[in-house]
C-alpha positions as CSV (number, residue, x, y, z in Angstrom):
1,M,52.0,-41.2,0.3
2,P,53.2,-39.1,3.3
3,D,56.9,-38.5,3.9
4,P,58.5,-41.1,6.2
5,I,59.2,-40.2,9.8
6,I,63.0,-39.5,10.4
7,P,64.0,-39.6,14.1
8,T,66.4,-36.7,15.1
9,R,67.8,-38.5,18.1
10,I,67.9,-42.2,19.1
11,I,68.1,-43.1,22.8
12,P,69.5,-46.6,23.3
13,A,67.6,-49.0,25.5
14,G,68.4,-48.8,29.2
15,Q,69.6,-45.2,29.1
16,P,67.8,-42.6,31.2
17,I,65.7,-40.0,29.3
18,P,67.5,-36.7,29.3
19,T,65.9,-33.9,31.3
20,A,64.0,-31.2,29.4
21,P,64.9,-27.5,29.6
22,P,62.8,-25.7,32.3
23,L,59.4,-24.4,31.1
24,P,58.9,-20.7,30.9
25,P,57.0,-19.2,33.9
26,A,53.2,-19.0,33.7
27,P,51.6,-15.6,33.1
28,P,51.2,-13.5,36.2
29,G,47.9,-14.1,38.0
30,S,47.4,-17.6,36.7
31,T,45.6,-20.0,39.0
32,N,45.2,-23.8,39.2
33,L,48.7,-24.5,37.8
34,P,50.0,-28.0,37.7
35,P,52.9,-28.8,40.1
36,W,55.6,-28.6,37.5
37,R,54.7,-25.1,36.4
38,T,55.6,-22.0,38.5
39,A,53.8,-18.7,38.4
40,A,55.7,-15.6,37.3
41,P,56.3,-13.0,40.0
42,A,53.6,-10.4,40.2
43,A,54.2,-7.1,38.5
44,P,55.3,-4.3,40.8
45,V,52.5,-2.0,41.9
46,P,52.9,1.5,40.3
47,P,53.4,4.4,42.7
48,L,50.2,6.3,43.6
49,A,49.7,9.6,41.8
50,P,49.8,12.7,44.1
51,P,46.3,14.1,44.8
52,P,45.2,16.9,42.6
53,A,45.6,20.4,43.9
54,V,42.5,22.1,45.3
55,P,41.4,24.8,42.9
56,A,40.7,28.3,44.2
57,P,37.0,29.0,44.9
58,A,35.3,30.6,41.9
59,P,33.6,34.0,42.5
60,D,29.8,34.1,42.8
61,P,28.1,34.0,39.3
62,A,26.2,37.0,38.1
63,P,22.4,36.7,38.1
64,I,20.9,35.3,34.9
65,V,18.1,37.2,33.4
66,V,15.7,35.4,31.0
67,H,13.2,37.3,28.9
68,V,10.4,35.2,27.3
69,T,8.0,36.5,24.7
70,V,5.0,34.4,23.8
71,D,3.1,35.2,20.6
72,M,-0.3,33.5,20.8
73,V,-1.0,32.4,17.3
74,A,-4.1,30.3,16.7
75,P,-3.2,27.3,14.5
76,E,-4.8,27.3,11.1
77,P,-7.5,24.6,10.8
78,E,-6.5,21.7,8.7
79,P,-8.3,21.6,5.3
80,E,-10.7,18.8,4.9
81,P,-9.4,16.1,2.5
82,E,-10.7,16.1,-1.0
83,P,-13.5,13.6,-1.5
84,G,-12.6,10.6,-3.7
85,R,-13.9,10.0,-7.2
86,W,-16.8,7.7,-6.1
87,A,-17.8,10.2,-3.4
88,R,-18.0,13.0,-5.9
89,L,-19.9,10.8,-8.3
90,W,-22.4,9.8,-5.6
91,D,-22.9,13.4,-4.5
92,A,-23.5,14.5,-8.2
93,V,-26.0,11.7,-8.8
94,T,-27.9,12.2,-5.5
95,A,-28.0,15.9,-6.1
96,R,-30.2,15.3,-9.2
97,V,-31.9,11.9,-8.4
98,K,-33.3,10.7,-5.1
99,P,-32.3,7.0,-4.5
100,W,-35.9,5.9,-4.1
101,Q,-36.8,7.5,-7.4
102,A,-34.0,5.7,-9.2
103,A,-35.0,2.3,-7.6
104,A,-38.6,2.9,-8.5
105,A,-37.8,3.8,-12.1
106,L,-35.6,0.7,-12.6
107,V,-38.1,-1.7,-11.0
108,A,-40.9,-0.2,-13.2
109,A,-38.7,-0.6,-16.3
110,V,-37.9,-4.3,-15.8
111,I,-41.2,-5.6,-14.3
112,P,-43.1,-7.5,-16.9
113,V,-46.3,-5.8,-18.3
114,P,-49.4,-7.9,-17.4
115,W,-50.7,-10.3,-20.2
116,T,-47.5,-9.8,-22.3
117,G,-44.8,-11.4,-20.2
118,Y,-42.3,-8.8,-21.3
119,S,-41.1,-5.6,-19.6
120,A,-41.0,-2.2,-21.2
121,A,-37.2,-2.3,-21.3
122,T,-37.0,-5.7,-23.1
123,T,-39.7,-4.6,-25.5
124,W,-37.7,-1.5,-26.4
125,A,-34.5,-3.6,-26.7
126,A,-36.2,-6.0,-29.1
127,T,-37.5,-3.0,-31.2
128,M,-33.9,-1.6,-31.4
129,S,-32.7,-5.0,-32.4
130,E,-35.2,-5.0,-35.3
131,A,-34.1,-1.5,-36.3
132,R,-30.5,-2.6,-36.3
133,D,-31.5,-5.5,-38.6
134,M,-32.8,-3.0,-41.1
135,H,-29.5,-1.1,-41.0
136,V,-26.8,-0.6,-38.3
137,A,-27.1,3.2,-38.6
138,V,-30.8,3.2,-38.1
139,G,-30.5,1.1,-34.9
140,Y,-27.9,3.4,-33.5
141,C,-29.6,6.6,-34.5
142,L,-33.0,5.6,-33.1
143,A,-31.6,4.2,-29.8
144,V,-29.2,7.0,-29.1
145,G,-31.7,9.7,-30.2
146,V,-34.5,8.5,-28.0
147,F,-32.1,8.1,-25.1
148,A,-30.9,11.7,-25.6
149,L,-34.5,13.0,-25.6
150,T,-35.3,11.2,-22.4
151,V,-32.2,12.5,-20.7
152,R,-33.1,16.1,-21.9
153,R,-36.6,15.7,-20.5
154,F,-35.2,14.4,-17.1
155,T,-32.8,17.4,-16.9
156,K,-35.9,19.7,-17.1
157,S,-38.4,17.9,-14.9
158,H,-36.5,15.5,-12.6
159,G,-39.6,13.4,-12.4
160,V,-40.0,9.7,-11.9
161,V,-41.6,9.2,-15.3
162,A,-38.6,10.8,-17.0
163,L,-36.3,8.6,-15.0
164,W,-38.4,5.6,-16.0
165,G,-37.9,6.7,-19.7
166,I,-34.1,6.8,-19.1
167,A,-34.1,3.3,-17.6
168,V,-36.2,1.9,-20.5
169,T,-34.1,3.5,-23.3
170,G,-30.8,2.9,-21.5
171,I,-31.6,-0.8,-21.3
172,G,-32.9,-0.7,-24.9
173,L,-29.5,0.6,-26.1
174,F,-28.2,-2.9,-25.7
175,G,-30.6,-4.1,-28.4
176,A,-28.9,-1.8,-30.9
177,V,-25.3,-2.3,-29.8
178,S,-23.1,-5.2,-30.9
179,W,-19.6,-5.7,-29.5
180,Y,-18.5,-6.7,-33.0
181,D,-19.1,-3.1,-34.1
182,V,-15.9,-2.1,-32.2
183,V,-13.9,-4.6,-34.4
184,V,-15.5,-3.2,-37.5
185,V,-14.7,0.4,-36.6
186,V,-11.1,-0.5,-35.6
187,T,-10.1,-2.9,-38.4
188,G,-12.7,-2.3,-41.1
189,A,-13.3,-6.0,-41.4
190,S,-17.0,-6.9,-41.7
191,R,-18.7,-10.2,-40.9
């Protein structure tokens, strides 16, 4: 609970209220003062400073001589930025294989042979799968060996038939490869 109010002076009833001491004057320059406040007298104006003395005229400056030497140097041409990895790969491939040859070889490798219903690539992949069933090493050796021979023939001739052989044997590699072989090689655990 807050402290009780204790009066410092008690004025009996009927007595006039004593007058308060005068208020201090308002700051100088105050406006809109109530009638019971008075403004303080304005501060005295400081005396004006004497005007500065006129300096003596300066002598005429000496002439300024500027020598400019311009060396005309041709800027070095900026080197062309290095091509990215994909640009270099595309340039390397298109230097050896024309895009229309690659497209023709891939289409010829996956189009089904008439009266069989299978393409040359799927037939080779099935053959590699059968070789893998005999033994894993037989499947890998046969698939990788024939693929290497077709790549060697293509490096010598650069023909469409050699490119067709790369497409067929490259797709046929998937008949000999099993993703589980990676697990066997890394861990040694067989099926």
